[in-house]
N, CA and C atoms as a LAMMPS dump frame, in Angstrom:
ITEM: TIMESTEP
0
ITEM: NUMBER OF ATOMS
471
ITEM: BOX BOUNDS ff ff ff
-5.0000000000000000e+02 5.0000000000000000e+02
-5.0000000000000000e+02 5.0000000000000000e+02
-5.0000000000000000e+02 5.0000000000000000e+02
ITEM: ATOMS id mol type element x y z
1 1 1 N -115.835 124.744 -31.974
2 1 2 C -115.675 123.881 -30.815
3 1 3 C -115.25 124.736 -29.638
4 2 1 N -115.764 124.427 -28.468
5 2 2 C -115.418 125.175 -27.269
6 2 3 C -114.101 124.674 -26.68
7 3 1 N -113.681 125.312 -25.604
8 3 2 C -112.459 124.916 -24.925
9 3 3 C -112.624 123.526 -24.319
10 4 1 N -111.527 122.785 -24.156
11 4 2 C -111.617 121.465 -23.534
12 4 3 C -112.17 121.572 -22.116
13 5 1 N -112.972 120.607 -21.706
14 5 2 C -113.55 120.589 -20.368
15 5 3 C -112.624 119.915 -19.364
16 6 1 N -111.557 119.304 -19.833
17 6 2 C -110.599 118.624 -18.977
18 6 3 C -109.235 119.288 -19.143
19 7 1 N -108.386 119.245 -18.114
20 7 2 C -107.08 119.892 -18.234
21 7 3 C -106.111 119.204 -19.199
22 8 1 N -106.309 117.904 -19.456
23 8 2 C -105.433 117.186 -20.38
24 8 3 C -106.154 115.943 -20.879
25 9 1 N -105.683 115.365 -21.99
26 9 2 C -106.291 114.123 -22.471
27 9 3 C -106.215 112.99 -21.436
28 10 1 N -105.1 112.924 -20.723
29 10 2 C -104.928 111.879 -19.716
30 10 3 C -105.905 112.059 -18.557
31 11 1 N -106.106 113.306 -18.134
32 11 2 C -107.058 113.587 -17.047
33 11 3 C -108.477 113.226 -17.473
34 12 1 N -108.807 113.456 -18.73
35 12 2 C -110.138 113.12 -19.242
36 12 3 C -110.374 111.614 -19.181
37 13 1 N -109.396 110.832 -19.617
38 13 2 C -109.537 109.376 -19.594
39 13 3 C -109.635 108.88 -18.156
40 14 1 N -108.815 109.395 -17.259
41 14 2 C -108.87 108.989 -15.85
42 14 3 C -110.212 109.327 -15.224
43 15 1 N -110.738 110.511 -15.538
44 15 2 C -112.047 110.908 -15.027
45 15 3 C -113.119 109.931 -15.528
46 16 1 N -113.095 109.592 -16.805
47 16 2 C -114.088 108.68 -17.349
48 16 3 C -113.984 107.299 -16.705
49 17 1 N -112.765 106.839 -16.426
50 17 2 C -112.605 105.553 -15.739
51 17 3 C -113.22 105.599 -14.348
52 18 1 N -112.996 106.7 -13.622
53 18 2 C -113.479 106.817 -12.242
54 18 3 C -114.967 107.107 -12.15
55 19 1 N -115.504 107.851 -13.096
56 19 2 C -116.892 108.274 -13.003
57 19 3 C -117.787 107.543 -14.002
58 20 1 N -117.511 107.676 -15.281
59 20 2 C -118.403 107.128 -16.302
60 20 3 C -118.4 105.6 -16.322
61 21 1 N -117.311 104.972 -15.905
62 21 2 C -117.266 103.515 -15.877
63 21 3 C -117.504 102.999 -14.463
64 22 1 N -116.683 103.41 -13.508
65 22 2 C -116.759 102.849 -12.154
66 22 3 C -118.096 103.122 -11.456
67 23 1 N -118.739 104.241 -11.739
68 23 2 C -120.024 104.563 -11.099
69 23 3 C -121.23 104.081 -11.902
70 24 1 N -120.987 103.499 -13.047
71 24 2 C -122.071 102.962 -13.874
72 24 3 C -122.033 101.448 -13.786
73 25 1 N -123.033 100.87 -13.168
74 25 2 C -123.049 99.421 -12.995
75 25 3 C -122.889 98.663 -14.301
76 26 1 N -123.609 99.092 -15.347
77 26 2 C -123.564 98.385 -16.631
78 26 3 C -122.201 98.536 -17.288
79 27 1 N -121.693 99.767 -17.393
80 27 2 C -120.378 99.992 -18.015
81 27 3 C -119.272 99.316 -17.216
82 28 1 N -119.418 99.314 -15.892
83 28 2 C -118.423 98.667 -15.043
84 28 3 C -118.443 97.151 -15.252
85 29 1 N -119.634 96.56 -15.27
86 29 2 C -119.758 95.123 -15.49
87 29 3 C -119.195 94.726 -16.846
88 30 1 N -119.445 95.56 -17.848
89 30 2 C -118.933 95.281 -19.187
90 30 3 C -117.429 95.504 -19.284
91 31 1 N -116.878 96.313 -18.371
92 31 2 C -115.455 96.692 -18.369
93 31 3 C -115.111 97.509 -19.616
94 32 1 N -115.96 98.509 -19.896
95 32 2 C -115.719 99.421 -21.01
96 32 3 C -114.455 100.22 -20.714
97 33 1 N -113.579 100.315 -21.684
98 33 2 C -112.291 100.991 -21.515
99 33 3 C -112.245 102.279 -22.327
100 34 1 N -112.217 103.445 -21.658
101 34 2 C -112.027 104.69 -22.414
102 34 3 C -110.604 104.761 -22.955
103 35 1 N -110.472 105.057 -24.237
104 35 2 C -109.169 105.182 -24.878
105 35 3 C -108.845 106.657 -25.077
106 36 1 N -109.812 107.415 -25.583
107 36 2 C -109.656 108.851 -25.838
108 36 3 C -110.954 109.558 -25.477
109 37 1 N -110.829 110.692 -24.804
110 37 2 C -111.959 111.576 -24.532
111 37 3 C -111.372 112.984 -24.538
112 38 1 N -111.429 113.647 -25.704
113 38 2 C -110.725 114.917 -25.8
114 38 3 C -111.232 115.74 -26.976
115 39 1 N -111.471 117.01 -26.722
116 39 2 C -111.817 117.998 -27.743
117 39 3 C -112.879 117.513 -28.73
118 40 1 N -113.972 116.999 -28.18
119 40 2 C -115.091 116.611 -29.017
120 40 3 C -114.991 115.245 -29.646
121 41 1 N -114.039 114.455 -29.21
122 41 2 C -113.892 113.106 -29.749
123 41 3 C -113.734 112.103 -28.617
124 42 1 N -114.201 110.899 -28.871
125 42 2 C -114.027 109.822 -27.902
126 42 3 C -113.76 108.524 -28.645
127 43 1 N -113.105 107.631 -27.945
128 43 2 C -112.91 106.271 -28.436
129 43 3 C -112.959 105.359 -27.222
130 44 1 N -113.687 104.262 -27.353
131 44 2 C -113.762 103.305 -26.263
132 44 3 C -113.692 101.895 -26.808
133 45 1 N -113.28 100.99 -25.949
134 45 2 C -113.017 99.613 -26.344
135 45 3 C -113.71 98.678 -25.371
136 46 1 N -114.206 97.561 -25.891
137 46 2 C -114.861 96.55 -25.069
138 46 3 C -114.41 95.181 -25.538
139 47 1 N -113.855 94.393 -24.637
140 47 2 C -113.49 93.011 -24.946
141 47 3 C -114.753 92.172 -24.763
142 48 1 N -115.132 91.463 -25.817
143 48 2 C -116.365 90.673 -25.794
144 48 3 C -116.222 89.435 -24.914
145 49 1 N -117.337 89.093 -24.247
146 49 2 C -117.438 87.861 -23.46
147 49 3 C -118.697 87.119 -23.917
148 50 1 N -118.766 85.813 -23.741
149 50 2 C -119.924 85.047 -24.213
150 50 3 C -121.267 85.569 -23.69
151 51 1 N -121.316 86.066 -22.482
152 51 2 C -122.589 86.537 -21.919
153 51 3 C -123.053 87.865 -22.53
154 52 1 N -122.283 88.434 -23.434
155 52 2 C -122.656 89.675 -24.125
156 52 3 C -123.247 89.402 -25.508
157 53 1 N -123.431 88.138 -25.851
158 53 2 C -123.891 87.79 -27.186
159 53 3 C -125.36 87.376 -27.2
160 54 1 N -125.917 87.348 -28.408
161 54 2 C -127.265 86.838 -28.589
162 54 3 C -127.171 85.409 -29.122
163 55 1 N -128.29 84.822 -29.496
164 55 2 C -128.33 83.396 -29.817
165 55 3 C -127.545 82.982 -31.063
166 56 1 N -127.136 83.929 -31.929
167 56 2 C -126.301 83.592 -33.083
168 56 3 C -124.815 83.785 -32.793
169 57 1 N -124.497 84.248 -31.592
170 57 2 C -123.104 84.468 -31.224
171 57 3 C -122.591 85.861 -31.523
172 58 1 N -123.454 86.74 -32.044
173 58 2 C -123.062 88.124 -32.316
174 58 3 C -123.23 88.942 -31.038
175 59 1 N -122.536 90.073 -30.96
176 59 2 C -122.748 90.988 -29.835
177 59 3 C -124.221 91.374 -29.817
178 60 1 N -124.83 91.332 -28.662
179 60 2 C -126.238 91.709 -28.531
180 60 3 C -126.388 93.176 -28.919
181 61 1 N -127.51 93.517 -29.538
182 61 2 C -127.764 94.899 -29.949
183 61 3 C -127.68 95.884 -28.807
184 62 1 N -128.043 95.453 -27.602
185 62 2 C -127.947 96.344 -26.437
186 62 3 C -126.494 96.698 -26.137
187 63 1 N -125.595 95.774 -26.375
188 63 2 C -124.172 96.023 -26.142
189 63 3 C -123.639 96.986 -27.202
190 64 1 N -123.996 96.752 -28.454
191 64 2 C -123.584 97.654 -29.535
192 64 3 C -124.164 99.046 -29.275
193 65 1 N -125.43 99.098 -28.849
194 65 2 C -126.069 100.374 -28.523
195 65 3 C -125.388 101.1 -27.39
196 66 1 N -124.99 100.366 -26.354
197 66 2 C -124.267 100.99 -25.248
198 66 3 C -122.96 101.6 -25.729
199 67 1 N -122.265 100.9 -26.617
200 67 2 C -120.999 101.438 -27.117
201 67 3 C -121.224 102.723 -27.899
202 68 1 N -122.261 102.757 -28.727
203 68 2 C -122.578 103.97 -29.49
204 68 3 C -123.004 105.092 -28.55
205 69 1 N -123.879 104.78 -27.604
206 69 2 C -124.368 105.771 -26.646
207 69 3 C -123.218 106.352 -25.835
208 70 1 N -122.358 105.493 -25.299
209 70 2 C -121.226 105.982 -24.504
210 70 3 C -120.258 106.805 -25.354
211 71 1 N -120.009 106.373 -26.582
212 71 2 C -119.109 107.148 -27.455
213 71 3 C -119.673 108.55 -27.665
214 72 1 N -120.987 108.645 -27.884
215 72 2 C -121.615 109.959 -28.056
216 72 3 C -121.55 110.777 -26.767
217 73 1 N -121.935 110.17 -25.655
218 73 2 C -121.956 110.899 -24.38
219 73 3 C -120.555 111.347 -23.976
220 74 1 N -119.575 110.481 -24.154
221 74 2 C -118.225 110.831 -23.733
222 74 3 C -117.614 111.902 -24.617
223 75 1 N -117.886 111.862 -25.913
224 75 2 C -117.428 112.945 -26.797
225 75 3 C -118.105 114.248 -26.382
226 76 1 N -119.411 114.189 -26.103
227 76 2 C -120.136 115.369 -25.646
228 76 3 C -119.599 115.904 -24.328
229 77 1 N -119.281 115.008 -23.405
230 77 2 C -118.742 115.418 -22.107
231 77 3 C -117.404 116.134 -22.249
232 78 1 N -116.645 115.791 -23.274
233 78 2 C -115.33 116.414 -23.452
234 78 3 C -115.436 117.895 -23.792
235 79 1 N -116.619 118.338 -24.237
236 79 2 C -116.807 119.764 -24.533
237 79 3 C -117.86 120.42 -23.658
238 80 1 N -118.697 119.612 -22.974
239 80 2 C -119.822 120.19 -22.234
240 80 3 C -119.85 119.844 -20.754
241 81 1 N -118.889 119.09 -20.253
242 81 2 C -118.928 118.702 -18.842
243 81 3 C -119.865 117.524 -18.639
244 82 1 N -120.486 117.451 -17.474
245 82 2 C -121.365 116.341 -17.15
246 82 3 C -122.584 116.357 -18.074
247 83 1 N -122.936 115.188 -18.613
248 83 2 C -124.023 115.107 -19.593
249 83 3 C -124.894 113.879 -19.35
250 84 1 N -126.064 113.898 -19.983
251 84 2 C -126.914 112.72 -20.107
252 84 3 C -127.345 112.635 -21.564
253 85 1 N -127.764 111.453 -21.977
254 85 2 C -128.232 111.285 -23.346
255 85 3 C -129.703 111.67 -23.413
256 86 1 N -130.021 112.595 -24.311
257 86 2 C -131.406 112.997 -24.525
258 86 3 C -132.124 112.045 -25.461
259 87 1 N -131.386 111.434 -26.354
260 87 2 C -131.944 110.46 -27.287
261 87 3 C -130.912 110.095 -28.322
262 88 1 N -131.089 108.914 -28.904
263 88 2 C -130.195 108.547 -29.999
264 88 3 C -130.891 107.59 -30.943
265 89 1 N -130.41 107.579 -32.159
266 89 2 C -130.852 106.598 -33.147
267 89 3 C -129.64 105.801 -33.566
268 90 1 N -129.876 104.55 -33.858
269 90 2 C -128.775 103.682 -34.256
270 90 3 C -129.22 102.844 -35.443
271 91 1 N -128.317 102.666 -36.371
272 91 2 C -128.54 101.766 -37.492
273 91 3 C -127.481 100.68 -37.408
274 92 1 N -127.945 99.43 -37.371
275 92 2 C -127.045 98.286 -37.371
276 92 3 C -126.732 97.954 -38.828
277 93 1 N -125.468 97.962 -39.171
278 93 2 C -125.043 97.764 -40.554
279 93 3 C -124.806 96.306 -40.9
280 94 1 N -124.336 95.54 -39.926
281 94 2 C -124.088 94.109 -40.115
282 94 3 C -123.882 93.494 -38.737
283 95 1 N -123.884 92.165 -38.632
284 95 2 C -123.7 91.524 -37.319
285 95 3 C -122.358 91.898 -36.69
286 96 1 N -122.383 92.092 -35.392
287 96 2 C -121.177 92.451 -34.643
288 96 3 C -120.553 91.181 -34.065
289 97 1 N -119.702 90.57 -34.857
290 97 2 C -119.025 89.357 -34.425
291 97 3 C -117.529 89.65 -34.379
292 98 1 N -116.944 89.449 -33.199
293 98 2 C -115.523 89.704 -33.061
294 98 3 C -115.081 89.551 -31.621
295 99 1 N -113.799 89.772 -31.409
296 99 2 C -113.216 89.672 -30.078
297 99 3 C -113.426 90.957 -29.276
298 100 1 N -113.574 92.076 -30.002
299 100 2 C -113.712 93.388 -29.352
300 100 3 C -114.703 94.239 -30.126
301 101 1 N -115.258 95.206 -29.42
302 101 2 C -115.996 96.278 -30.074
303 101 3 C -115.256 97.57 -29.801
304 102 1 N -115.157 98.407 -30.823
305 102 2 C -114.527 99.722 -30.684
306 102 3 C -115.537 100.749 -31.18
307 103 1 N -115.726 101.813 -30.408
308 103 2 C -116.642 102.876 -30.815
309 103 3 C -115.911 104.206 -30.784
310 104 1 N -116.251 105.056 -31.754
311 104 2 C -115.684 106.407 -31.809
312 104 3 C -116.827 107.399 -31.929
313 105 1 N -116.766 108.438 -31.114
314 105 2 C -117.766 109.495 -31.161
315 105 3 C -117.121 110.801 -31.581
316 106 1 N -117.865 111.612 -32.335
317 106 2 C -117.373 112.909 -32.784
318 106 3 C -118.489 113.93 -32.653
319 107 1 N -118.2 115.034 -31.965
320 107 2 C -119.175 116.097 -31.829
321 107 3 C -119.395 116.747 -33.191
322 108 1 N -120.658 116.878 -33.561
323 108 2 C -121.033 117.555 -34.791
324 108 3 C -121.251 119.037 -34.503
325 109 1 N -121.987 119.334 -33.407
326 109 2 C -122.217 120.711 -32.995
327 109 3 C -122.493 120.751 -31.506
328 110 1 N -121.777 121.627 -30.818
329 110 2 C -121.98 121.803 -29.386
330 110 3 C -122.674 123.136 -29.142
331 111 1 N -123.796 123.097 -28.445
332 111 2 C -124.523 124.301 -28.064
333 111 3 C -124.677 124.358 -26.555
334 112 1 N -125.347 125.386 -26.066
335 112 2 C -125.536 125.536 -24.619
336 112 3 C -126.464 124.479 -24.043
337 113 1 N -127.496 124.091 -24.81
338 113 2 C -128.512 123.173 -24.288
339 113 3 C -128.393 121.751 -24.809
340 114 1 N -127.674 121.581 -25.899
341 114 2 C -127.513 120.233 -26.431
342 114 3 C -126.241 120.13 -27.255
343 115 1 N -125.765 118.897 -27.36
344 115 2 C -124.598 118.585 -28.172
345 115 3 C -125.015 117.453 -29.114
346 116 1 N -124.854 117.657 -30.402
347 116 2 C -125.169 116.621 -31.385
348 116 3 C -123.883 115.87 -31.694
349 117 1 N -123.963 114.543 -31.598
350 117 2 C -122.763 113.713 -31.739
351 117 3 C -123.07 112.519 -32.648
352 118 1 N -122.08 112.126 -33.428
353 118 2 C -122.166 110.932 -34.272
354 118 3 C -121.22 109.881 -33.699
355 119 1 N -121.614 108.618 -33.796
356 119 2 C -120.753 107.516 -33.355
357 119 3 C -120.736 106.419 -34.4
358 120 1 N -119.603 105.747 -34.471
359 120 2 C -119.434 104.567 -35.314
360 120 3 C -118.912 103.449 -34.424
361 121 1 N -119.374 102.224 -34.673
362 121 2 C -118.953 101.059 -33.889
363 121 3 C -118.396 100.02 -34.852
364 122 1 N -117.268 99.424 -34.48
365 122 2 C -116.619 98.377 -35.269
366 122 3 C -116.451 97.128 -34.424
367 123 1 N -116.544 95.974 -35.066
368 123 2 C -116.172 94.695 -34.452
369 123 3 C -114.759 94.385 -34.929
370 124 1 N -113.928 93.933 -33.996
371 124 2 C -112.527 93.649 -34.319
372 124 3 C -112.14 92.254 -33.835
373 125 1 N -111.27 91.645 -34.579
374 125 2 C -110.638 90.386 -34.184
375 125 3 C -109.196 90.445 -34.653
376 126 1 N -108.301 89.856 -33.873
377 126 2 C -106.883 89.846 -34.239
378 126 3 C -106.705 89.211 -35.611
379 127 1 N -105.873 89.843 -36.436
380 127 2 C -105.555 89.313 -37.75
381 127 3 C -106.605 89.579 -38.814
382 128 1 N -107.663 90.299 -38.465
383 128 2 C -108.727 90.596 -39.43
384 128 3 C -108.973 92.096 -39.48
385 129 1 N -109.463 92.565 -40.6
386 129 2 C -109.805 93.981 -40.738
387 129 3 C -111.038 94.281 -39.878
388 130 1 N -111.079 95.456 -39.235
389 130 2 C -112.271 95.834 -38.471
390 130 3 C -113.5 95.88 -39.382
391 131 1 N -114.657 95.525 -38.813
392 131 2 C -115.91 95.522 -39.548
393 131 3 C -116.819 96.601 -38.958
394 132 1 N -117.24 97.541 -39.794
395 132 2 C -118.126 98.629 -39.371
396 132 3 C -119.509 98.027 -39.137
397 133 1 N -119.99 98.027 -37.884
398 133 2 C -121.231 97.327 -37.56
399 133 3 C -122.398 98.24 -37.218
400 134 1 N -122.142 99.496 -36.87
401 134 2 C -123.251 100.383 -36.514
402 134 3 C -122.844 101.84 -36.634
403 135 1 N -123.84 102.671 -36.872
404 135 2 C -123.665 104.116 -36.893
405 135 3 C -124.819 104.709 -36.088
406 136 1 N -124.528 105.76 -35.322
407 136 2 C -125.555 106.363 -34.471
408 136 3 C -125.403 107.874 -34.457
409 137 1 N -126.485 108.533 -34.121
410 137 2 C -126.463 109.971 -33.866
411 137 3 C -127.231 110.217 -32.584
412 138 1 N -126.685 111.079 -31.729
413 138 2 C -127.301 111.331 -30.43
414 138 3 C -127.412 112.817 -30.139
415 139 1 N -128.403 113.123 -29.325
416 139 2 C -128.521 114.442 -28.73
417 139 3 C -128.1 114.283 -27.272
418 140 1 N -127.035 114.955 -26.916
419 140 2 C -126.459 114.87 -25.58
420 140 3 C -126.782 116.171 -24.851
421 141 1 N -127.248 116.054 -23.607
422 141 2 C -127.725 117.208 -22.858
423 141 3 C -126.793 117.493 -21.675
424 142 1 N -126.184 118.683 -21.637
425 142 2 C -125.358 119.055 -20.485
426 142 3 C -126.237 119.181 -19.234
427 143 1 N -125.756 118.676 -18.105
428 143 2 C -126.527 118.74 -16.862
429 143 3 C -126.318 120.052 -16.113
430 144 1 N -125.253 120.762 -16.451
431 144 2 C -124.919 121.979 -15.713
432 144 3 C -124.062 121.708 -14.492
433 145 1 N -123.87 120.436 -14.164
434 145 2 C -123.027 120.046 -13.037
435 145 3 C -121.579 120.062 -13.508
436 146 1 N -120.705 120.679 -12.735
437 146 2 C -119.282 120.714 -13.074
438 146 3 C -118.561 119.831 -12.067
439 147 1 N -118.343 118.553 -12.411
440 147 2 C -117.674 117.629 -11.49
441 147 3 C -116.217 117.998 -11.26
442 148 1 N -115.672 117.53 -10.168
443 148 2 C -114.262 117.716 -9.856
444 148 3 C -113.418 117.17 -10.995
445 149 1 N -112.407 117.921 -11.402
446 149 2 C -111.51 117.467 -12.456
447 149 3 C -111.862 118.034 -13.816
448 150 1 N -112.979 118.767 -13.897
449 150 2 C -113.349 119.364 -15.15
450 150 3 C -113.152 120.854 -15.047
451 151 1 N -112.54 121.422 -16.049
452 151 2 C -112.303 122.862 -16.092
453 151 3 C -113.582 123.549 -16.566
454 152 1 N -114.202 124.409 -15.729
455 152 2 C -115.43 125.076 -16.169
456 152 3 C -115.132 126.138 -17.217
457 153 1 N -115.56 125.874 -18.444
458 153 2 C -115.386 126.823 -19.528
459 153 3 C -116.706 126.986 -20.246
460 154 1 N -116.81 127.999 -21.085
461 154 2 C -118.036 128.237 -21.831
462 154 3 C -118.194 127.261 -22.976
463 155 1 N -119.414 127.141 -23.436
464 155 2 C -119.73 126.299 -24.582
465 155 3 C -120.172 127.216 -25.704
466 156 1 N -119.745 126.915 -26.9
467 156 2 C -120.156 127.73 -28.043
468 156 3 C -121.67 127.698 -28.185
469 157 1 N -122.251 128.824 -28.547
470 157 2 C -123.707 128.885 -28.689
471 157 3 C -124.187 128.151 -29.901
């Protein structure tokens, strides 16, 4: 794993709130909350609303996909700076029914041109055990842009 791209875990979360959420219309509308973005790992939380569901009342697949995609991209950004998603695959394990969705991303391998990341998504409700609803793998591509607040460091080959 390469050096952290942010000066501290708190700075990473603040940066993601200001850039990855506030500048993204979809993430902003959803009110995605970054919990952790540090050293190749990310965690994000989303409080479900009725307009995020499909006709059976489960979280729409696009919402679950966004959580997996963001978890992968944000974990990748923690080691590679500014990134975009090159592609991802997702497997839905069971319906995502709950009060919240939580996603965690973990970098598998960071290189100069791509970062491979895995994500898991859970549906949560108070008083109930979390339900694992999706697993994804993504190829995250560094843009080469070093935004303000990110420490420019090398990436492992």
